[in-house]
Every structure is written in C-alpha cells, then in structure tokens.
Phi, psi and omega in degrees: 000130178267129181262134176274101185295335183294336180252009182281164178285164177297327179298320178295317178299316183289321176298318178298321176301314180294320179296319180289328174296317178298317178298317179300315181296317180292322178295319180297316178299326180273009180063028174262070190297323178298314180297315179301315180301307183294318182291325178295317179294317179295326176303313179296320178301314180295321179297317179293319179294330177300324178297314179297315181297316181301328182263009175069027182237020178273101181248173182304331178303332184256018170279070187223162174258008184274100180304321181297319179295318178295315180297322177301319179293319178300316178294313182303320183268357179063044186277349178233152176296155180305322181294313180292319179301317178299317177298313183296317178300317179297326181283317189276326192269137170285125180214138173046044179081359178264127184280136176269194187279346185289180181291147172280123178261118181274017174100099175276188180298319180219101185303340181279347179283152174276099184267128175302143185307319182293347177260000180294150183300327184291337182299314180302316182288326182287325188249341184227069182294148177234177183294333180287331181203162178236177180297338179288342179298334182281345184251132170266159178304128178093351181301313182297316180298317179298313181298323177296315179300317180293319178297319177300314180298320180295313180299317179296320180295323184273338188307319183282356177273355183249000000 
C-alpha cells in the first residue's frame, strides 16, 4: 500500500523521520554511504514537515525538499519555542563553513534560484553515473556520517514538541 504523506498525520511524518534515520544508520554500517546520506537528509525533512502538519499549515507550497524553506515557515509562524528554534537552525543551516542537514548543491545554473530538488545537480550524479563521474563524486568522506548525526540531533530537538 502506498501512503500519501501529504495527507498523513504529524505522527506519521515524525515516525517516518525516525524510520528513515534508522535506515540511514543501517545503510552506513553496510557502507552504503549514498543511501545513508540521502535517508538521513530525508529524515530531517520529514521531521520538519511534521511540525507544519501538527500546526495545520502544511500546504502544497511546502511539498519541497528545501529544509531552509520549511524552516523559514516554521520561524515565520512561531511554531517552535525560541530555544528549540535556535537548536533547529544550528542543525539545518550551513554557517561559517559548517555544513547543515540539507542537500549538497553541486552548482545549478543559478545558485540563487529556488531549484526543485529533482533538478538539483546532485540528482544526475546520484542516480545516473557516467564514465566522467559516479555517484560517489557527490560525497566527501564523512558526509553520510555527518548527515546522520545532524538528523539524530534534529529529531531529539523536536521530539519534546510533540
């Protein structure tokens, strides 16, 4: 049975976040770093969307993989306490050379544009490797491990809000 996540409860979204984190951890142990990387990031996305769903503000506009866009809506509506929001921002946002939980963009046509996730440069490399590069080119050593750590921190930060 295929579940339509857009109409699911916040509990389903948050459970899905935890399940994808578990998949990421198991993939990492199995040296499936690409899978671990992607599942950890998706885990964070689901956790953030759970906040929107719980507060009844998850609309089609937020059917995105852009953690920053989702976080901006959470901030705009004041859906998290200032203390939790500060933690979540530190986890999700790239700052001062420290990578956040979102996708690595390998450079689209115009980095300032809001590019749908499926059009991001890493998708081609992740799913359609060619002789010039493979899907491993998108990952630096430790990227998957970092994303898993950040996803764990995000789930822990949000867990007490539900």
